[in-house]
N, C-alpha and C positions, 0 to 999 in steps of 0.2 A: 713353732719351729722358726724362731727368729733368725737363726744363722743359716738357714737353708732358704735361698731365694728362688722362687718360681720365675721362670722366664716366660712372661705372658705374651711376648711378641712372636714366639716361635710355636709352631704346632707340635713340636716334638715333646713338649712338656717336661724338659729337663730341669732338674733342680741344681742350683749352683751354691758353692760355698760363699757365704756373705763376703762382700768386698772383692770378689774375684769373678772370673768367667770360667772357673774350673768346675766342671760337673761333679757332684757328690759321688757319682759312680766311679770316677778316677780314684778318689780316696778309698772307697770300698774295695776296688780292685787291688790297690796297693796292699791294703791290710790283708785281704784274702789270699794274696800271693806270698804272704809271710814277711813283707817289708814293714818297717816301723814307721811311726808318724814322723820321726826325725828324717828318715830317708825320703818320705813323701815331700816334706818341707824343703829338703835339699833340691829336689827336682822342680819344685814350684816355689821359689823363694819369696814371691810376692804374696803368697797366702800366709796370713797371720796364724801363728800357732793356736791362739785362743779361738779364732774363728773355726779352725778345723776341729779342735777338741769339742767346741760347742755343737757343731754340726753332728758329730758322732754321738754326743749325749742326747741331742734332740731325736735322732733316729732310734736310739736305744729306748727312750721313753715312749715313742710312738709305737714301735713294734712290740715291746714287752707288754704294753698295756692291751694291745690287740690280741696277742697270742699267748697270754698267760695260761698256764695249765692249772 
């Protein structure tokens, strides 16, 4: 999960999109509320599109391999 960075300095154990201080949960919330990746990037213009896409791909790989039927 190269594009999801763990914040080791905090006890909250949040994961952040690489190159930003935006928690991956924000991106997941946007997507789950029906917003597009483009809308997320408009709200957080300092997040690179490739970093956000890679973070989503990494999550998909992690969870699909754990919970495959």
